[in-house]
C-alpha positions in Angstrom: 100.8 76.6 91.3 103.7 74.2 92.4 105.5 74.5 95.5 108.4 75.4 92.9 106.8 78.0 91.3 106.0 79.8 94.1 109.3 79.7 95.6 110.6 81.3 92.5 107.7 84.0 92.1 108.4 84.6 96.2 112.5 85.3 95.4 111.7 87.2 92.5 109.2 89.3 94.0 111.8 90.0 96.9 114.2 91.5 94.4 112.1 93.9 92.6 111.6 95.2 96.5 112.8 98.5 97.2 114.1 99.1 100.2 112.4 99.3 103.7 113.1 100.0 107.2 112.5 98.0 110.6 114.3 99.6 114.0 116.3 101.8 112.0 117.9 99.3 110.2 117.9 99.3 106.0 116.7 95.9 104.5 117.4 96.0 100.6 114.8 93.4 98.4 117.8 92.5 96.5 119.6 91.7 99.7 116.8 89.8 101.1 115.9 87.6 97.9 119.9 86.8 97.8 119.9 85.4 101.5 116.5 83.2 100.5 118.0 82.0 97.2 119.7 78.3 96.9 122.7 77.6 95.6 121.8 73.7 94.2 125.8 73.2 94.4 125.7 73.6 98.2 122.7 71.9 98.7 123.8 69.9 102.0 125.2 73.8 103.4 122.1 75.5 102.2 119.7 73.0 104.0 121.7 73.1 107.1 121.8 77.0 107.1 118.0 77.0 106.6 116.6 77.1 110.2 119.1 79.8 111.4 117.9 81.9 108.6 114.2 81.3 109.2 114.7 82.2 112.9 116.7 85.2 112.0 114.0 86.5 109.6 111.0 86.0 111.6 112.9 87.8 114.3 113.2 90.9 112.3 109.4 89.9 110.8 108.2 90.4 114.8 110.0 93.8 115.3 108.2 94.8 112.1 105.0 93.5 113.0 104.9 95.5 116.4 106.2 98.7 114.6 102.6 98.1 112.4 101.1 98.0 115.4 102.2 100.3 117.0 101.7 103.4 114.1 98.1 101.6 114.3 97.5 102.4 118.4 99.1 105.7 117.9 96.9 106.6 114.8 93.3 105.3 116.9 94.7 107.5 119.5 95.0 110.5 118.0 91.7 110.1 116.1 89.9 109.2 118.6 90.8 111.6 120.9 89.9 114.5 118.5 86.5 112.9 117.8 86.0 112.6 121.5 87.1 116.3 122.1 85.1 117.7 119.1 82.0 115.4 119.8 81.8 117.2 123.3 83.1 120.8 123.5 81.2 123.4 121.7 83.8 125.5 121.7 86.2 123.4 119.9 83.5 122.4 117.5 83.0 126.0 116.6 86.8 126.5 116.2 87.4 123.8 114.3 84.7 125.7 111.7 81.8 122.7 112.3 78.7 125.0 110.9 75.9 122.8 112.9 78.0 124.0 116.1 79.2 128.1 114.9 76.2 128.9 112.7 73.3 126.8 113.0 70.7 128.9 111.0 67.1 129.5 112.1 63.7 126.9 111.8 60.9 127.5 109.6 59.8 129.8 111.6 62.8 131.9 111.6 63.9 131.4 114.8 67.5 130.7 115.6 68.3 127.3 116.4 70.6 125.9 118.7 74.1 124.9 118.3 74.7 121.1 118.0 78.0 119.2 118.4 79.0 117.6 115.3 78.6 114.1 114.7 81.1 111.1 115.4 81.3 110.4 111.3 81.6 114.2 110.7 84.3 114.4 112.6 86.2 111.6 111.1 85.7 113.5 108.0 87.1 116.2 109.3 90.1 114.2 110.6 91.0 113.3 107.0 91.6 116.9 106.2 94.3 117.5 108.8 97.9 117.5 107.9 98.7 115.1 110.8 96.5 112.5 109.1 99.0 112.8 106.5 101.9 112.1 108.4 99.9 109.0 110.5 98.7 107.6 106.9 102.4 107.5 105.8 103.8 106.2 108.8 101.0 103.0 108.9 101.5 103.1 105.5 105.8 102.3 105.7 105.1 100.0 108.4 102.6 97.6 106.2 105.1 97.3 103.2 108.0 96.7 105.9 106.0 93.7 107.2 104.8 92.8 104.3 108.3 92.6 103.0 109.6 90.4 105.5 106.7 88.4 105.5 107.6 87.6 101.8 111.1 86.6 102.8 109.9 84.3 106.0 107.8 82.1 103.4 110.6 82.1 100.8 113.1 80.8 103.5 110.5 78.3 105.0 110.4 76.7 101.0 113.9 76.7 100.6 113.8 73.0 102.4 111.6 71.9 99.6 113.6 73.8 96.8 116.8 72.1 97.7 115.3 68.8 97.9 113.8 69.1 94.6 116.9 70.3 92.9 118.1 68.7 89.9 122.2 69.3 89.7 122.3 68.7 86.0 119.7 71.1 84.8 120.2 74.3 83.9 118.7 76.0 87.1 117.6 79.7 86.2 118.2 82.6 88.7 114.5 84.2 89.3 116.5 87.5 89.7 117.2 87.9 85.5 118.7 85.2 83.8 121.6 84.7 85.5 122.6 81.1 87.3 121.8 80.5 90.9 125.4 78.6 91.7 126.7 82.7 89.9 125.0 84.0 92.7 127.2 85.0 95.7 125.4 84.2 98.7 126.2 85.8 102.3 127.6 84.0 104.4 125.8 82.3 107.4 128.5 83.5 109.6 127.0 86.5 109.1 123.1 86.9 109.4 120.9 89.6 108.7 121.7 93.0 110.6 119.2 93.1 113.9 116.9 96.4 114.0 117.7 99.1 116.1 115.5 99.3 119.6 114.6 101.6 121.8 116.2 101.3 124.9 113.8 102.4 127.9 115.4 104.7 130.1 
């Protein structure tokens, strides 16, 4: 795939992405696509604005990555806490309904088996049945999608330099978002960069 085609497909893909939320700020795919799109009639201005745009989007990408890591850590702490508790606390395992703990049955001689603690794999399966698992999974999925969207935006911004260098003003350049010319799309002013995500202040 040529770099030109790859750039256009990145912008096209961004335009169809739903809104993602990073640090409390919403970023629509169409807005990000407009940011990284190039106006061939203003090649000099677009080239000059590219480094700042890469830095701005890269900063937001870093916030999205930290949010993604945080949701993963929160899930692992929650999951591992339950696993440790139920594989070491017989009373907790009985309350959770593990048969090996609550009703171990009898052996071949008809004697009652001693209660056992559940295995790690059994508890991990149990964890996935809890309502909290759905909440953690949804949070991780949302964070992953936000990070992936900003990652695409940064990659598209990096390829703007190549796209600007190879634009031919005499060609009928078509906007990748659906049939309109790129120079007909009003790009956001570079004096108004993407809004920064809200960062919670430590008390």
